[in-house]
DOLO-338475 format. One record per residue (C-alpha): residue in one letter; x, y, z. Coordinates in steps of 0.2 Angstrom, whole numbers, plus 5000, padded with zeros to 4 digits. Last residue first. Example, Ala and Ser with C-alpha at 12.3 -4.5 7.8 and 13.67 -1.06 7.14 Angstrom:
% DOLO-338475
  residu     x     y     z
       S  5068  4995  5036
       A  5062  4978  5039
This chain:
% DOLO-338475
  residu     x     y     z
       E  5149  5113  5241
       G  5169  5121  5232
       L  5170  5133  5245
       A  5157  5136  5260
       L  5172  5130  5273
       D  5181  5147  5269
       V  5199  5142  5276
       K  5206  5153  5287
       Y  5224  5153  5288
       F  5239  5153  5300
       A  5258  5157  5300
       K  5260  5175  5292
       A  5249  5184  5302
       L  5251  5173  5320
       F  5270  5173  5316
       E  5269  5195  5317
       E  5257  5192  5334
       P  5271  5181  5342
       D  5287  5193  5339
       T  5298  5181  5327
       K  5314  5174  5335
       L  5307  5159  5340
       Y  5312  5145  5350
       G  5321  5158  5363
       I  5310  5153  5377
       N  5296  5167  5377
       Y  5294  5169  5360
       L  5290  5148  5360
       E  5275  5153  5374
       T  5271  5166  5363
       A  5271  5157  5347
       F  5260  5143  5361
       Y  5247  5156  5361
       K  5244  5165  5346
       V  5243  5146  5337
       D  5231  5143  5354
       E  5220  5161  5349
       E  5218  5159  5332
       V  5211  5140  5334
       H  5198  5144  5345
       T  5188  5131  5342
       A  5170  5137  5348
       G  5167  5141  5332
       S  5146  5139  5333
       A  5142  5128  5321
       H  5160  5117  5323
       D  5156  5117  5344
       S  5139  5111  5341
       A  5147  5100  5329
       S  5160  5091  5343
       P  5177  5094  5344
       Y  5189  5081  5349
       E  5192  5084  5368
       Y  5205  5073  5370
       S  5199  5067  5383
       A  5189  5055  5376
       V  5202  5046  5366
       L  5212  5044  5378
       Q  5197  5034  5388
       A  5191  5025  5373
       A  5212  5021  5373
       L  5211  5018  5391
       E  5195  5003  5390
       L  5201  4996  5373
       D  5220  4990  5381
       E  5228  4983  5370
       I  5232  4996  5357
       A  5242  4995  5342
       S  5237  5009  5329
       Y  5229  5010  5311
       K  5228  4987  5315
       G  5209  4992  5307
       G  5202  4982  5323
       S  5212  4994  5332
       I  5209  5010  5324
       I  5189  5004  5322
       E  5186  4997  5339
       V  5193  5014  5347
       A  5182  5025  5335
       E  5169  5013  5344
       K  5173  5018  5360
       P  5172  5036  5355
       N  5159  5039  5349
       A  5149  5057  5349
       A  5168  5066  5351
       I  5176  5053  5338
       W  5161  5056  5325
       E  5162  5075  5325
       Q  5182  5072  5322
       A  5178  5064  5308
       K  5168  5075  5299
       H  5178  5090  5305
       Y  5191  5081  5295
       A  5182  5078  5280
       R  5175  5096  5281
       L  5194  5100  5281
       L  5197  5092  5266
       A  5186  5100  5257
       A  5192  5117  5261
       V  5208  5111  5257
       K  5203  5109  5239
       E  5192  5123  5238
       P  5206  5134  5240
       E  5216  5127  5226
       A  5229  5135  5220
       E  5233  5147  5235
       I  5229  5137  5249
       V  5238  5119  5237
       K  5253  5129  5237
       N  5252  5136  5255
       S  5251  5116  5259
       A  5241  5115  5274
       Y  5244  5110  5291
       L  5230  5105  5306
       F  5235  5107  5322
       C  5239  5096  5337
       C  5242  5104  5354
       Y  5227  5111  5353
       K  5223  5122  5369
       G  5210  5117  5384
       A  5225  5110  5395
       F  5239  5116  5391
       T  5252  5127  5404
       P  5237  5123  5417
       D  5244  5104  5418
       T  5229  5092  5410
       S  5227  5089  5396
       L  5247  5088  5393
       D  5248  5076  5407
       F  5266  5079  5420
       L  5275  5067  5434
       V  5261  5054  5428
       E  5268  5036  5437
       F  5278  5020  5435
       E  5278  5002  5435
       P  5260  5003  5439
       D  5252  4991  5450
       D  5231  4990  5449
       G  5234  4997  5429
       S  5239  5012  5422
       T  5258  5022  5424
       Y  5264  5012  5409
       V  5249  5012  5396
       S  5249  5030  5400
       G  5267  5036  5396
       L  5261  5023  5381
       P  5246  5029  5372
       D  5249  5040  5371
       W  5268  5050  5366
       L  5281  5049  5379
       A  5293  5063  5387
       A  5303  5048  5400
       V  5312  5056  5412
       D  5325  5051  5422
       V  5337  5046  5410
       D  5349  5032  5408
       G  5341  5025  5426
       N  5339  5005  5419
       R  5320  5007  5418
       L  5321  5024  5413
       A  5331  5019  5399
       E  5318  5004  5394
       I  5305  5015  5392
       E  5313  5029  5385
       L  5318  5014  5369
       N  5301  5007  5371
       G  5295  5027  5363
       D  5306  5026  5351
       S  5321  5038  5341
       F  5328  5040  5358
       V  5336  5056  5361
       S  5342  5063  5377
       F  5339  5080  5383
       T  5347  5084  5394
       I  5344  5101  5411
       E  5354  5115  5417
       G  5368  5114  5407
       D  5368  5133  5400
       E  5373  5127  5383
       P  5361  5116  5380
       K  5344  5129  5383
       A  5333  5122  5391
       S  5333  5137  5407
       I  5327  5130  5423
       G  5315  5145  5430
       A  5298  5134  5434
       K  5293  5143  5418
       E  5307  5139  5408
       V  5305  5119  5413
       W  5288  5119  5405
       V  5292  5127  5388
       S  5307  5115  5387
       A  5300  5101  5389
       V  5283  5102  5379
       Q  5299  5111  5364
       H  5306  5091  5368
       P  5288  5082  5368
       T  5285  5093  5352
       G  5300  5089  5341
       G  5313  5101  5344
       I  5324  5089  5348
       E  5319  5069  5344
       D  5309  5058  5353
       V  5314  5064  5372
       A  5320  5056  5386
       V  5324  5067  5402
       K  5343  5070  5407
       L  5343  5077  5428
       G  5350  5094  5433
       K  5337  5104  5437
       L  5320  5090  5435
       D  5316  5094  5451
       A  5307  5113  5446
       A  5295  5103  5436
       T  5286  5097  5449
       K  5289  5080  5455
       I  5305  5069  5454
       P  5307  5060  5472
       S  5301  5044  5461
       G  5290  5031  5470
       K  5284  5025  5455
       P  5300  5029  5440
       V  5293  5045  5430
       I  5284  5049  5416
       F  5278  5064  5407
       K  5263  5061  5394
       I  5257  5067  5378
       C  5244  5070  5369
       G  5232  5085  5376
       N  5222  5094  5364
       H  5215  5091  5344
       L  5215  5094  5327
       G  5214  5114  5325
       D  5214  5122  5308
       V  5220  5129  5294
       V  5238  5133  5301
       S  5249  5137  5285
       V  5263  5132  5275
       N  5275  5136  5264
       V  5291  5130  5274
       G  5303  5148  5278
       E  5312  5145  5291
       E  5297  5156  5302
       I  5288  5142  5298
       S  5300  5129  5302
       P  5301  5136  5318
       F  5283  5133  5320
       F  5282  5116  5313
       Q  5288  5108  5330
       F  5267  5118  5336
       D  5260  5099  5333
       G  5257  5093  5317
       N  5243  5083  5307
       V  5246  5088  5289
       I  5240  5092  5275
       P  5241  5095  5254
       I  5256  5084  5249
       N  5265  5086  5235
       G  5263  5104  5237
       N  5280  5108  5235
       N  5283  5116  5256
       L  5270  5104  5260
       G  5279  5089  5255
       I  5296  5094  5262
       K  5286  5097  5276
       R  5280  5081  5276
       T  5298  5071  5273
       E  5306  5078  5287
       A  5294  5074  5298
       D  5294  5057  5297
       A  5279  5051  5281
       S  5271  5034  5281
       I  5257  5034  5268
       L  5238  5035  5270
       T  5234  5035  5251
       V  5217  5046  5248
       D  5203  5045  5234
       F  5196  5061  5236
       G  5178  5069  5232
       E  5171  5075  5248
       E  5163  5058  5253
       A  5179  5048  5247
       F  5188  5059  5262
       F  5174  5054  5273
       G  5173  5038  5270
       Q  5172  5031  5284
       D  5188  5021  5285
       Y  5197  5037  5280
       A  5192  5049  5292
       I  5190  5037  5305
       Y  5210  5034  5304
       I  5214  5054  5301
       P  5202  5059  5315
       A  5213  5046  5327
       G  5230  5052  5322
       C  5231  5055  5343
       L  5232  5038  5342
       A  5249  5038  5335
       G  5251  5023  5321
       D  5264  5033  5312
       K  5253  5027  5297
       G  5243  5044  5291
       P  5255  5054  5282
       I  5242  5061  5266
       D  5241  5057  5249
       I  5231  5063  5235
       K  5219  5054  5221
       G  5206  5065  5214
       Y  5199  5078  5218
       K  5181  5076  5212
       F  5182  5057  5216
       E  5171  5049  5205
       G  5181  5033  5201
       A  5163  5021  5201
       S  5166  5011  5218
       A  5172  5029  5227
       A  5154  5036  5221
       A  5144  5022  5225
       D  5154  5020  5240
       S  5152  5034  5248
       G  5135  5031  5259
       G  5145  5035  5275
       T  5152  5016  5277
       G  5137  5006  5274
       E  5149  4994  5260
       A  5165  4996  5263
       P  5176  5013  5262
       A  5183  5021  5245
       S  5199  5025  5255
       S  5210  5019  5243
       S  5225  5009  5248
       S  5244  5009  5244
       G  5252  5009  5258
       A  5241  4995  5264
       D  5252  4990  5281
       A  5236  4995  5291
       P  5225  4983  5282
       P  5210  4992  5275
       S  5195  4992  5289
       S  5175  4994  5287
       G  5177  4977  5279
       G  5172  4972  5261
       S  5179  4956  5258
       T  5164  4944  5256
       S  5152  4952  5244
       K  5170  4956  5232
       T  5177  4938  5233
       C  5157  4931  5228
       A  5155  4943  5212
       G  5175  4937  5204
       M  5170  4918  5214
       V  5152  4921  5199
       L  5163  4928  5186
       A  5177  4919  5188
       L  5166  4902  5183
       A  5155  4910  5169
       L  5175  4912  5161
       I  5179  4892  5163
       C  5163  4888  5158
       A  5165  4899  5143
       L  5180  4892  5140
       I  5176  4872  5142
       L  5159  4875  5131
       Y  5172  4885  5118
       L  5184  4869  5118
       K  5170  4856  5117
       K  5167  4864  5101
       L  5181  4866  5094
       Y  5186  4848  5095
       P  5168  4843  5088
       K  5173  4854  5074
       K  5191  4847  5071
       N  5184  4831  5061
       A  5173  4841  5049
       N  5190  4851  5046
       Q  5201  4837  5043
       K  5187  4829  5032
       K  5190  4845  5021
       M  5208  4846  5021
């Protein structure tokens, strides 16, 4: 026995030496990976990515790496690829969510999933437009807490089309992404103001639903519809360049009915507002930082959004022009309180009330739908 144990000693020494070398090599490779893999943008398909930024983004990487998130993990819908979701992408990428104490996972969520998540408090905040107004009237437990940006919708027609005004749409077909969605509601308000009924029972205009903007383009190209109502950047992509195939009939950012007003708002769960108001305040501070950063750096914002594959952008210059046209609130806008959110909620509630999309008096609706957050909470 003693002889056998003695013979094993050199073998064991070799084994320990090999294991020590493997461990040292693993530590070195791990350190190299950490130092070289940091980028400013997570991959677009990383549904479980943390909001902890790469080195040099906002000074919050130390807290993030240490797991010191005051409000822990939350989900925010932010993977639909829309250019108007820029504040979400920038707040995520530049570490503004992390700075305010959130470990954010960007998720995919359609309108119904967002409503359910907000109503239950599982999703604390979403960006949305006035298509949520009827849901509030119907009892979804959510409030408008801020404005996000101005116009991001265009109606386009074939180049040289005789359709020039809202009045020309009588008897025609308009492609939209969903009935009750914002392009549909915007079109309804637009034609109603021109004296055309948007109600399906009156048969004065037909709305055709397509699940994808590219399908709307194809239907317009084939003559299956007369007008396509599109979210940016598609509407601008197909109407720009030296010889565009289509032309703009309506631009939400410049039309007198909608210009200078928020088309997209931030909605917070009433359950979260009531239970953790400081959490909502912290989220708004993160969004404000992102809005202000975009207002000051539209070109750089587009480069980050494109590089991180948050949105499919082929023409960076066009996208930068669009982002600048959305008039994201600047630091001075926020400091002066010149953001007119409450006024815009009432304005669009009135417009939707006038065409029958809302049944509640606009003043009553505003009292129910808008909540002013104290941004100093939790600081």
